[in-house]
N, C-alpha and C positions, 0 to 999 in steps of 0.2 A: 635628413630629408628622405622621404620615401616616395616612390612613384605610384600614386593613386591608391595607396594602402596595400594591405596584404590579404590574400585569401588562398586557401588550399584548393587546388584544382588538379585535374588530369594534367600531367606534365611529361609527355612522351619524350624519349631520348632525342628524337629529331628536333624538338624545340630547344632542349638544353644545349644541343650542339649548334644552335642557330642555323639549322639546315636551310631555312628559308632565305638565308643570305646568298644562296647560290642561284636564286631564281629572279634576280634583278639584272636586267640587261646592262652591260658595263663596257661595251666596245670603246676602246681608246682611252680608258681611264685606269689610273693606278689606284690601288686600294690598300687600306690598313685598318686595324681595329684599335679602339681606344677605350679604356675603362677607368672611370673615376667613381669609386663607390657604386651607387645604384646606376649611374649613367654608363651605358654599354653601347658604344657607337661603332658602326661600320661606315667608313668614309671612303668615297671614291671621288677623285678629282683629276682634271687633265693636267695639272701642274703639281709637281712633287719635288722634294718631300714636303708634306704639309703637317707632319705630326706635331711639331712644336707649336705652330700657330693654332692648331685645333685644340691642343691641351690648354693653352692660355684662354681660349674662348670658352671651353668647358668650365674651367676654374672661375672665370669671370661670371658666367651665367649662374653657376651654382652658388657663388658667393652672394650675388644679389638676392637670390631666392631664399637662401638660408638666413641671411641677415634680416631680411624682412620678416620671415616666419618667426624668428626669435623674438621679435617685438610684437608680432600679431599671431599668436598661437593658433587662432581659428583658421588662419590661412592654410595650415597643414592638415587640419582635421575636418573642416566643414565639407559635407556632402551636398550642400545647397549653395547657390550663388552668394557671393559677398559683394557689398557695395564697392563702387569704384573708389580709388584713392589717388587724388592728384599728386600726392607727395611720394607715391611709390616709384621704384625704379621702372624703366620702360618694360623690361621683361615681365615684371610682376603685373603691370597694367595690362599687358597682353593676356596673361592668364586669367585675370579678373574679368576682362571683357569677354573672353571665350567662354568662361564658366557661366556668365550671365546669359549669353546668347543661347547656350545649349541647355541651360537649366540644371547645371551640376556645380560641384565645388571647383575651385580654381586648380587644385592639384590634379584634376582629371586631364589637364592640358600640359602637364609638366614635360613629358617626354617629347611631344611634338614641338613645344616651345623651345626647348634646348636644341633639338635638331635644326630648327630654322635659324636660331641664333648663330650656331656654329656654321651652317651653310652660308648664310649671308655674310658672315665674317670672313670666310675663306674666299668668297667672290670679291669682297672689298680688298682682300690682300693680293689679288692678282689671278685667281683661278677664273676661268670662263665657263667651266662646266663642273657641277658638284652634285653628288648624291650623299646625303647624310641620313642613315637609318639608325633609329634608337629604339630597340625592342619592338620592331614592327611598325614604328611610326617614321615616315619618310618625308624629308624635304628634298625636292627634285628640281634641278635646274640644268637642262641640257639643250643642245641646239639641234637635236634630232628626235624623232618619235621614239618612245620607249615602251616596253612592256613590263609591267609589274606583276609577278606571279603572286597568287593569294595562298598563303599558308592557313589552313583551316583545321588544324589538329587531325583527328581521326576521321573526319568527313571523307567520303570517297572522292569528293571534288577537290580536296586539298592538293595544291601544287599542280592541278590539272587545268585550272582556270586562271587566266590573267586578264589584266585591264590594260588596253592600249591608251597611252598618254601622248597626244599630239604635241609637237615641240612648241607650237604657238600658244599652248595653255600654261606653259611654265614661266616663272617658278610656281610650284604647286606643292601643297601638302597632301599626302596620301597616308591616312592613319587607320589602323585596324585594332579593334577591341574584340576580346574573346571571353566567353563565359566558361569555356572548357579547357583552355590552354593558358599557361603562364601564371604570373603572380599578381598581376594588377587587379584591383577590385572591380568586380562586376556582379550585378544582381540578376543577370540573365543567363541564358543557356545557349546562346548562339555560338556556333563554331567560329564564325568570324563576321564582324560588321566593319566594312571598309568604307571610309568617307573621303571624298575629294573636296578640297577647298583651297582658295588662294592663301589663306592663313593656316599654317600647320597647327598652330595652337587651337584654332577653331575646329579643324578636322579631328584632332585628338579628343577634344571635349565632346564633340558631337558623336564620335564613335562610341565613347563611353555611355552617353545618354541613350543612344539608340540600342546599344547592346543590353541595357537594363530593361528595355521593352520586350525583349524576346525570351519568353519562358518555354516556348515549344514551337515546333515547325509551323503551326497554324498562325503564329504571331508575326510572320514575315510581313504580311500586308500592313499590320499595325505599325511595325517599325518604319515601313516605307511612307506611310501616312504621316507619322511623327516627323520624319525627315523633312517633309515639305513645310513644316512650321518653323524650322530653324533657319534664320536668314543667312544668306551668303554661302551656304554649302552648295556644291556643284553637282554632286551625285553620291549615291550610296549603293553598295552591294552587300547583301546579307546571305550567309550560308548557314543552314541548319541541317546537318545530316546530308541526305541526298537532294535536298531542296535548296533553291536559291531564288532571290528576287532582286531586282535592280530598279533604280529610279534616277533620272537626271542624265548627266553626261558620262554614262558608263558604256564603253565599247568593249565587249567581252572578247577574249581571245582563247581559243582552245589550245592548251599546251600539251595535249596528248596524255 
């Protein structure tokens, strides 16, 4: 199983070291990292230790996805939406639904889907506050307002701009796609496209779709217009070089 395919891109040291993981507000939470093949999670929770529970949730989510994909190979490779499947596991149904809504293949939603699956599982196991970040895609459930810093590669705005997330909007998915950083497949050139949605799977798929729209800085408005055609996303922030644009429920914060 791969996460959204592979593509060679600029991969600065700060990304490889997951430096963006230092710009998530984390007051009162214990943290740990968990890696299972392509899945690379940073988990913060108010109840610890949670490592064993998180590992079991990752293995369960990956097993459902991998077993389904073994029987339906197009699930792993399609770059366009696939039909819904009432016989699929719930996590696969979420990915199919998100891909259809955003106009992309279901694997565009894999990182966000796993993040939400693990986050909701930890909440069900007794945690009352959880953040699960999976390669820049975040499931966020806290009882206080949070600020999420935006990592945008070599853009001068990278790590200097954040988004305020009010506590009453959570749980929430905050997912970022980039055409210049990382290994996930993107056909665009945005430094970052960040999408907010109640469904982390949808936020992930929509970020991929909107990232594909951005070929140059002048395409920011094109991306924002396309965002308004995707049902149920709450907001989007696009950064290309020194330029940015936002639509919806995006409250920007200057991180200095």
